[in-house]
N, C-alpha and C positions, 0 to 999 in steps of 0.2 A: 503494498499499500504506501503510495508516494506521501512521504512525509513534508517535504519541501522541495522546491526546484530553484535552479539558478538562475541568474540572468540572461535573458533570451530565449528562455523554454519557453513554448506555447504548446508543444504537441500533448502535454499530462499537464494534469494541475493537481495540488495535493488532495489527497481522498481519493485518487484516481487507483482502481486495483490494476495491475500491470504484473506480464511474467519477465523476469530478466534473460535474455537471450547473447550468447558469447560469440554469436557469429553476429553483429549488428548490421544496421542499417542507415548509412548517411541521407539516402534517397534521392541522392544528386548526381552520384559518379554513375559511368557507364554499366558498371558490374551491377547497382542497385535498378537502376532505369529497364535492364536486360532481364528477360524472362529466363535466360538458359543460364546465369550464373549468381551467386549470392556471396560472393568473395569482394565485398564493400572496400574500396580503395583507402578508405579511413578506417575503418572499423572490423577487418577481415581478422581471424583469429592470432592472435600475437601472443604466445605464451611469455615472451621477455619481454614486452612493455611494460607492465608493473604500476605504471603511473597514468594519471589522467591526461588525456589528448591537449588539455588547455593550456596548461603551463608544467606538464612535465613533473609533477609534484604527488605523492602520495597523499590522501585523505585518513589515513590510519597511521597508528603509534602506538607505542607502549614503553614505558619508561624514557620516555623522549626520542626511542628509536623507530624510524619508520618499517613499516608492515605494510607490503606490495599488494597491489591488486591481483586477483588471480583469475586470470583472463578476462580480464575487464569487468567480473561480477563481483565475486567474492563474496558469495552468498551464504558461506558457514558464518553468517554472523546476524545478530538482531536488527543491526542497520548496516546500511552499505551507500555507496556512492558511485554512480555510474553514469556513463553517457546517454543522454537521452536516445540516442538511436540504437541503446543496447534494450531497450524495455517495450514492451507489447502491451499496448491499452486491453482490456478484458471486460467482458459482461462484468458487473461487481457483483451480480446475483451467482457465478458461478464461485463453488466451494475451492478455496484457495490449496486445500489440503488434497484435492482432485484434480486439480486442473493443471497444478504445477509439472506433472509428467509431462506436459506438452512443449515444456523450455527446451528439452534434450532428445531424449531416446526416440519419442513416437515423432516428433516432427522430422527427425533426420532419417528415420526408416520410410515414413510416408513422404517425404519430399524427393529421397531419393529413386521410390519406385515410380511414383507418380510424374515430378517435374522433371526427372532426367532420364529412365527407362522410358518412358510414356510408352509402355505394352499396348501395342492396338488389339482390339478383338479378335480372339481366335489365335496368338501369338502363345509361346508356349515357354514360362518362366521358371526360373529354380530360385530358390531363397534359401541361403547358408545362415543358418542361425537357430533352425526350427528342427535342430535335430540330424541323424547321420545321413549325407545324401551319397549314392554310389557313383562316381562318375561315368564308370564303363556303363552302367546301368542307365544313366541318363543318355548318352550316346544312343543306345539302343533303342529307347524309349521314343526319340524324337529326331529319329532320323538323322543323327549327324551332330546333333549339338541343339541347344536350347535358344530362343531368340533374345531373350534377357536373363542376366542372373545379376542377384543383388545380395551383396556378402554382408551381413552384420555382426560377425564376432569379436572383429580384430583378430583373428588366429591368423598366424601366416600362412599354414596350409589350407586352411579353408580359403582364403583369398587366391591362391594360387587354383586351389581346383574350380571357385568359381568364375575366374576368369579362363579357364580351360573348358570348362563345359559349353561354353556359346559356341555357336556352329562358325564356321570359317568362311561364309560365303559373302562376307562384307556386310549383313545387314544386323549383325548383332551388337549387342549393347552391354557392357557390363558396369555396374557400379558397386564401390565399395563404400558402406556406411560404416564400418567397423575402425576402429583406431588401433593400430599396430604398434607393440611396446617399442619402446628407444632402439635405435640399433638395428633392427629388422631391415632385411633386404630381400628385393625380390628379383629374379633373373628368368625371363621366359625368353621365347624365340623374339628375335629383332620384328616381326609381325605382328606379334602378340602384345606385349606389354614392355617397354623400354626400362631397364634398371633406373629411378629415380629414386633421390635423397637428398635430405634438405642439409645445412649446415649443421645440425644438431643433431644427426642420424636419425629423424623419423622418416618413416614414409610416408610419399606426396602421392593423395588420390586427389580425384577431382570431387570432395566431397562436397553434395548439396542436398543441404536442410530446404524448408517450406518457406519461402517468402512470406511474412505474416501478414494476414489481411488488417485492417483498423480496427477491427472487433474480433474476438474470437472468445471461447469461453462459452456459458449458457449452459443449456442442455447437453453439450457436447460432452459433459462431466460421465453423462453415463455410459458413455463409452469408452472412455479412457479408465474409467474405474476397475475395469476388469485386470488391467495390468498392473495395479498395485497388489504386492504380494505380503509387504511387510510395513510397520509404520512403527517407530522408534521414537523416543525423545531424543532431544539434542545431546545430551550428556551420554547417551549409547551411541554416537556417532561412528565410533570404531567399530561397532557391530555391526551398523549397517556395512561398513567397507567391506568387512569379513564376509557377510553375506552375499553381496556383489561379487568378491572375486572368487567365492566357491561356485558362483552359479546358482546362488539359492534365492535369489530375491532380487528386487526393482525396487 
């Protein structure tokens, strides 16, 4: 819930309900104006920034020492300070403990599937992240490969299988929504997937989340509630991380 706004902020006002998003939108750059990309020139994912864009300073400190902003959101706190482009206004009637899951996981999978893969009616699609999938079986089932593949695990082996299972007639689309661990490398054939690695050793993918509408929420929580497996108090946040790491909860 917006507590206060800085000078010049007009998109939101105190009392508005919003969702924080770390892939923000300035709404002015070519990426934000394009239906094909969400990698905003100003607010794209930058794990090294850690400070506010306007003055290059942090808004957090402890014992006089700065605490840096995590991916521009720093949501593990009761209060946070964010760029207005990293908040999405939602319907105030949407329960915050349910609609919050739209901020990351659901929007990434939904956006990768609908905005990037764009599977037309009748196409074959393989989703990696919903159980074991046999690559040779997929090829046999789909006459040489699927039309679209979407990977949601971040497991490097699953990523490779997701890319390899798409048929090679030039019409296939591969979407990787999972985040690989630091230092992972992929090498496929030159015609399939070139090896790409950023300076920090993180695998680079064309990650596409959903362009946020002006309003979201409301009755949509009835659909997202089924994705919530556990609710833990902030004091047990490490338990939540353990559940996530073990694949036991969302």
